[in-house]
C-alpha positions in Angstrom: 28.0 -47.6 -27.6 25.7 -45.7 -25.3 22.5 -44.2 -26.5 24.0 -40.7 -26.7 27.1 -42.0 -28.7 24.8 -43.7 -31.1 22.8 -40.5 -31.7 26.0 -38.6 -32.2 27.3 -41.1 -34.7 24.0 -41.0 -36.6 24.2 -37.2 -36.7 27.9 -37.4 -37.9 26.9 -39.6 -40.8 24.1 -37.3 -41.9 26.5 -34.3 -41.8 29.2 -36.1 -43.8 27.0 -37.9 -46.4 28.0 -41.0 -48.3 30.8 -39.5 -50.4 32.6 -37.9 -47.5 32.3 -41.0 -45.4 35.0 -42.5 -47.7 37.5 -40.3 -45.9 36.3 -41.3 -42.4 38.3 -43.5 -40.0 36.4 -44.9 -37.1 38.9 -45.3 -34.2 38.2 -47.8 -31.4 40.2 -47.5 -28.2 40.6 -49.0 -24.8 42.1 -52.1 -26.3 43.8 -54.5 -23.8 47.3 -55.8 -24.5 47.6 -59.2 -26.2 48.3 -60.9 -22.9 45.5 -59.2 -21.0 42.1 -60.8 -20.3 39.2 -59.6 -22.2 40.9 -59.1 -25.6 38.7 -61.8 -27.2 35.6 -60.1 -25.8 36.8 -56.8 -27.2 37.3 -58.3 -30.7 33.8 -59.8 -30.5 32.3 -56.4 -29.6 34.2 -54.7 -32.4 32.9 -57.2 -34.9 29.4 -56.7 -33.5 29.6 -52.9 -34.1 31.0 -53.4 -37.6 28.3 -55.8 -38.6 25.3 -54.0 -37.1 23.1 -51.7 -39.2 22.5 -49.7 -36.1 26.2 -48.9 -35.6 29.1 -49.0 -38.1 27.8 -51.1 -41.0 26.3 -48.3 -43.0 29.4 -46.2 -42.7 31.7 -49.1 -43.6 29.5 -49.8 -46.7 30.2 -46.2 -47.7 33.9 -47.1 -47.5 34.6 -45.7 -44.0 37.4 -47.7 -42.2 37.7 -49.0 -38.7 41.1 -48.9 -37.0 42.3 -49.7 -33.5 44.2 -47.3 -31.2 46.2 -49.1 -28.6 47.1 -46.0 -26.6 50.6 -45.8 -28.0 52.5 -43.7 -30.5 52.8 -46.4 -33.1 49.0 -47.0 -33.5 48.3 -43.2 -33.5 50.9 -42.7 -36.3 49.3 -45.6 -38.3 45.9 -43.9 -38.1 47.3 -40.5 -39.1 49.2 -42.1 -42.0 45.9 -43.6 -43.3 44.2 -40.2 -43.2 46.9 -38.0 -44.8 46.6 -39.4 -48.4 42.8 -38.7 -48.5 41.4 -36.4 -51.1 39.2 -33.8 -49.4 35.5 -34.2 -50.0 32.7 -31.7 -49.4 30.4 -32.5 -46.6 26.8 -33.3 -47.5 25.4 -30.5 -45.2 27.7 -28.0 -47.0 26.4 -29.1 -50.4 22.8 -28.8 -49.2 23.3 -25.3 -47.6 24.7 -24.0 -51.0 21.1 -24.0 -52.1 19.5 -20.8 -50.9 16.0 -22.4 -50.9 17.1 -25.0 -48.4 17.2 -24.2 -44.7 19.0 -26.2 -42.1 15.9 -28.1 -41.0 15.5 -29.4 -44.5 19.0 -30.8 -44.8 19.7 -34.5 -44.0 21.3 -33.5 -40.7 18.3 -31.3 -39.8 15.8 -34.1 -40.6 17.9 -36.6 -38.5 18.0 -34.1 -35.7 14.2 -33.6 -35.9 13.7 -37.4 -35.9 16.0 -37.8 -32.9 14.1 -35.0 -31.1 10.8 -36.6 -31.8 12.1 -39.9 -30.6 13.3 -38.3 -27.3 9.9 -36.6 -27.0 8.0 -39.9 -27.6 10.1 -41.6 -24.9 9.5 -38.7 -22.6 5.7 -38.9 -23.3 5.8 -42.7 -22.7 7.6 -42.3 -19.4 5.2 -39.5 -18.4 2.2 -41.7 -19.3 3.7 -44.6 -17.3 4.4 -42.4 -14.3 0.8 -41.0 -14.6 -0.5 -44.5 -14.6 1.5 -45.5 -11.6 0.3 -42.4 -9.7 -3.3 -43.2 -10.7 -3.0 -46.7 -9.5 -1.4 -45.5 -6.3 -4.2 -43.0 -5.8 -6.8 -45.8 -6.3 -5.0 -48.0 -3.8 -5.0 -45.0 -1.3 -8.7 -44.4 -1.9 -9.5 -48.0 -1.4 -7.5 -48.1 1.8 -9.1 -44.9 3.0 -12.5 -46.3 2.2 -11.7 -49.5 4.1 -10.4 -47.5 7.1 -13.6 -45.4 7.0 -15.7 -48.5 7.0 -13.8 -50.0 9.9 -14.2 -46.7 11.8 -17.9 -46.7 11.2 -18.1 -50.4 12.3 -16.2 -49.6 15.5 -18.5 -46.6 16.2 -21.5 -48.8 15.7 -20.1 -51.4 18.0 -19.3 -48.8 20.6 -22.8 -47.3 20.3 -24.4 -50.8 20.7 -22.1 -51.5 23.7 -23.3 -48.3 25.3 -26.9 -49.2 24.6 -26.4 -52.7 26.0 -24.7 -51.2 29.1 -27.5 -48.7 29.6 -30.1 -51.5 29.2 -28.2 -53.7 31.7 -28.1 -50.8 34.2 -31.8 -50.2 33.7 -32.6 -53.9 34.3 -30.3 -53.9 37.3 -32.1 -50.9 38.7 -35.5 -52.5 38.1 -34.3 -55.7 39.8 -33.0 -53.8 42.8 -36.3 -51.9 43.1 -38.3 -55.1 42.8 -36.1 -56.7 45.4 -36.6 -53.7 47.7 -40.4 -53.9 47.3 -40.3 -57.7 47.9 -38.2 -57.3 51.0 -40.6 -54.6 52.2 -43.6 -56.8 51.6 -42.0 -59.7 53.4 -41.2 -57.4 56.3 -44.8 -56.1 56.6 -46.1 -59.7 56.3 -43.9 -60.8 59.1 -45.1 -57.8 61.2 -48.7 -58.8 60.6 -48.0 -62.4 61.4 -46.2 -61.4 64.6 -49.0 -59.1 65.5 -51.5 -61.9 65.0 -49.6 -64.3 67.2 -49.4 -61.8 69.9 -53.1 -61.2 69.9 -53.8 -64.9 70.2 -51.9 -65.1 73.5 
């Protein structure tokens, strides 16, 4: 049984009440033929439903019956034949609403509905909190990644600035070296001129 089917069955029981459940027949369907595979598994699942307090056990304890429908006329007639002799019984919700001081929310069915509604809301809140937590963690990861990228950007800018300073310093040194070389060459040239001039005077 799915979650929705389980909620519907719980509501059905609260509408009927224990006395009226005596007239209830729970019909299981989609039964495979005797020679088909999966019949043993179907029997196991039926027994599981019948013995579980979450499913059919409370209704069976209130004298509800479980019958199988094999998708044929014979099984349908057998189920109807079991219903016909029943003595009509008043539903619990009808008995409760006879009291003018009781509103629908105060009936057994109303309280079950409220409980189911609260359960759905709790599940919704849990999912919402979980999603909020996921988004918060994702946001923290994004901020950490953003911070890392910003740090890497600053590091790259510092390296570029240092490279530019190193290049400027190198150019300055190269310029000073060229100027020194030029002065040196000029001094050597003048020295040679003086030496040549002195030799010429000696002759």
